[in-house]
Steps between C-alpha positions, in 0.01 A plus 500: 500500500478151643520373857799519728529133602843450339636843573767577758367643824591837645565512876177705521295276269241398760490854638403633156222244465367581846483865392281402203766517230448346159820309429651462152823353361777759463875437475436135602327607824138517610458873550209730591370698203233681700308505829206742477569615143783640292360852463415533868845376603672730251316811619549406867876481443510838323323657801610287796729195514489164323689193624612254233691175525802488268667200663522328160787735414857393553702649784876456470812602688814536287811507715873470468785735418425702188133403480388843383764523228421147386128571477574815298612282209142374478301817576534862376458665842769652722484238773844572649387851598212376717542584866359261759124530514468653151338320211486520122271370225700317235481247218657158459642493147586220259831511312312668214349768726150354518312534828489168688326657800455825687606498863568703812849505652561624855829533686426301816723422800556143380548572130281603208132429561342435159130453425417329169174414326329178602430372149869494406675472836645154438631603157647815657675302773643257245621792287662669799672178608634450147620858457622616842848400621527194722588717799156665499243313710132502399263431788137449392291598803230238450396516866387862476172657387457842343212743554431831326301767683416781259301820508508852645417370850726192485791637700269660757342158555818292522671755727247410770599135468872548438613835642771683309405392147377853428862620522582328170487687171428362152754236394643460849492182710593388848464221754221542756377289790132415540521373855778246459428439129752657260348673197693635201288795380549724199304813413420390149236325293350463155176698506620859469385562857699545818543176689728224618607147419560272798716188503401276790555140605233279340395364839426854625330646192143409597527675838649805330228506234236483771665786692512717189142423395385591851589860413194691371680622187603153381317245285643207303523544123557244228689469173226673303531827689879479505496477121268796444693706756837437335355565153368840609843569650664422164703213646583208270407140578787267420407232247246733341644850459863383510661168414826362356420645156496857635783719621474766774483793256207374295343375825482862625746415778799711396499645853626160621827553311696703757717796401828327582401190309413708194852642507683177580284223350620158608157337539321241287377648173671833566582567134139445390352695791738798481442521123123504558545777758699704249293435187156434644319164489314366196194455723408605850267400781242780537181576687178505302167666580199319360194673353170355619437227756633189322829384659787398273692197618844349463574385147269743319677644192542877472456676166546821312259457212567157352855478636565320825739710709478332837340259743326527837687339791273596794153645507181525698257730675670749734272568799673820610513635145142394431583367153694225324876548465780293355873464447663371186791515260467753219747563218715812487325777313166406654573501875504870589248607765172591336547286188163350390497124445251213484491156660318209345269331751278214383509627143418859595726803510525681835649853497810551716741782573854481633484629858748619761574256780424461782126530448465574875780707661738308726475586869828366635638640826832626368782648701529871417857623455538868577676736260765562769566127528531474122749785498 
């Protein structure tokens, strides 16, 4: 994948190298793809806690009167309803309803804290500046790093370092102090496991990473394990499983179109997206189980007989499943769970079947609402 001599450096770049990481170009940065091995790091995270550096992602604060309502013109989520400390997954939409990025929006004390993908963060910021009213300020937090600590023992480990984090539930965030260092921590992540994401000043991130890795449950993990973890969790990778040619419905992200927004519309591409919700999409992103041991990779065509009905967008060996799995777009009429298909890999046909996602059950620490509270 080439060397990293011309790549941008993460605040933890030297730290990764000292830990034995193999660095590769990703989203214009030199990033660790693995330390001791992708499979070992994947399985460690599923059983313990893996620490990954996601500082290449963009961290923004949107502030100003009406910021939530303004952002709602560009995303299909109910942002105005977010209470402070609550967060929501959403999608940045083009005028036509195509997905420009997926993102996380949190109601923070200083405004809306938004995390966007590293590969498209500058395009996203330009789009937001062009489409939000002049009274909405966009602050790109370039002086902050971002760490993700994921796994069933992640919160147990960080609670020793930063007491009180274990009081958060899934999709909640708050400000904590690590000594005198402020940390913005959310109970969230992109592996299907319980865990947290930690925004910290770039000049303090190395000390924090060392403190976390000093916990017996924690090891650093690279991009390779993050990718196999999110694939098993049935979570799309922007730029592969979703892009500007796809809308949220065909991208299997209808859940991101909030109930109020479905009733009211008023967001980019609403006519197209609401019609797809009502009529069903012409194609849909689905999970695929793979027969045998040969992985199917992005770009492989999917067939029924001699007719191509889809394409693979993500694929690889799934360590926790013990077999290859994939995600891809498959035409209506052929994308029901259990439907047999074939992928073409190096001139050979590999049997597939449409599978339920996630491949590995999510283990988020959700807040349980009692029946009395609901009533």
